[in-house]
N, C-alpha and C positions, 0 to 999 in steps of 0.2 A: 600513743595512748595516754601517756602521763605528761604530755607537753605542758599542761597547765601548771606543773610543779616547777618547771624551769623558770629561773629569773631572767627577765629580759636583759640582754647585754647593754650596758651603759657605755655610751661613746665617751671617750676621754676628751677632756678639754685641751685646748692648745697649751695652756700652762702645764698641765700634767704631762703631756707628750714631750714638751721641751725639758722638763725636769727629769723624766726618765732617760731621755737621750743623753743629757749632760752627765747623769750618773753613770751610765754605761761607758761613756767616753773617758771620764776621769778614772773609772775602775780599771779600764784597760791600760791607761797611761801610768797608773800607779804600780803596776806589776813590776817586779824585780827592781825595786828602788827607783822607779822612773820619776818620782816626784822629788827626789833629792837634788839639791842644786850642786852644780859643778863649777869650780872656779877655772876660768880659761884666760890666762894672761895674754894669749895670742889674739883675742877678740879686741878690736880697736874701736868699733863703733856699732851702732844698731844696723847700719847699712852693711857692714862687714858680716855681722851675725846673720842677717837675712840672706846674704849672698852665699854663705857657707852652711845654711841651715840643714841641708841634707846630711852633713857629716857631724853635726853637733848634737849634744843631748837636749832633752826637753827644757831644762831650766839651767841657765848659765849666768853666773855672776862674773863680772869683768870690769876692767878700768879702775881698779882700786888705787886711790891716791890721796895724799894728805892735802887739806885745804886749811885756810885760817879758821874755818868753822869746825874743823875736825875731819875725820875720815869720810871720803866719798867713794861711791862705787855705783855701778849700774847692774841691772839684772834684765835678762831677756827671756821670753818664752818662745819656744820653737813652734811657730805657726804651721810649719810644714808637717811636723809630727802630729800636731792636733788635727790638722786637716786630713791627713792620711787615716787617722783613727776614726774621725767622724765619717769618712767615706766607707768605712767598714760596716756602717749601720744604715746610712742613707746616701742616695745619689747626690751629686753636686747640684742637680736641677731641683732637688726636693726643697720644699718650703722651709724645712728645718735646718738645712745645711748651714747657711750663713749665720743665722742667729745662734745656733749651737756652737759653731766654731768661734765666733766673736765672744760669746759669754764664757766659754771655757778658757780662752786665752786671757781675757780680762780678769777672771776669777783667780786663775793661777798666778798671774802677775801680782795682783793685790795681796793674796794670801802669802805667797812666798817672799815678797819684799818685806811685808810686815813681820814675818817670822824671822827673816834674816836680820832686820833692824833690831828686833828684840834680843836676838842672840848676841849681836855685836854690842848692844848697850849693856846687857847683863854680864857678859864675859870680858869685854874689853878687847876681844880678839877680832882681827879683820876677817872679812868674808872668806879669803883664801884659806885661813887656818880653820875656820868653821867647816868649810867644804871638805878640807883634808880630813878633819876629824870624823865627819859623817861617812866618808869613803872608807875609812879604816875600821869603822865599827860594825 
């Protein structure tokens, strides 16, 4: 009877859908300190990290060593955990799966590496000490 009062449903754009999905995935990953980096001296390469991803945290700093230019280290984002979280919202065959997984991994890698670099530069502490400090707080 009063159907003319209803606003027509607006279809979401691809960009809006991708933004919503990425937000949901990062929200789930951030629970219980999930976005905090962990230093793992036992990780020896990106290939080693990928091979053991099922047993590693979301964000791992590793390979800390001195160079003539200063301290160097690597950071990796666990694609396995990101993928598992994305699969909680969409099927692997869904058009949003690959773009969401890739974007979340790239964004986490960029943001966490930049944050770690800033912390290293401002404190003079190596990533291992910064990760230890985060874990104890």
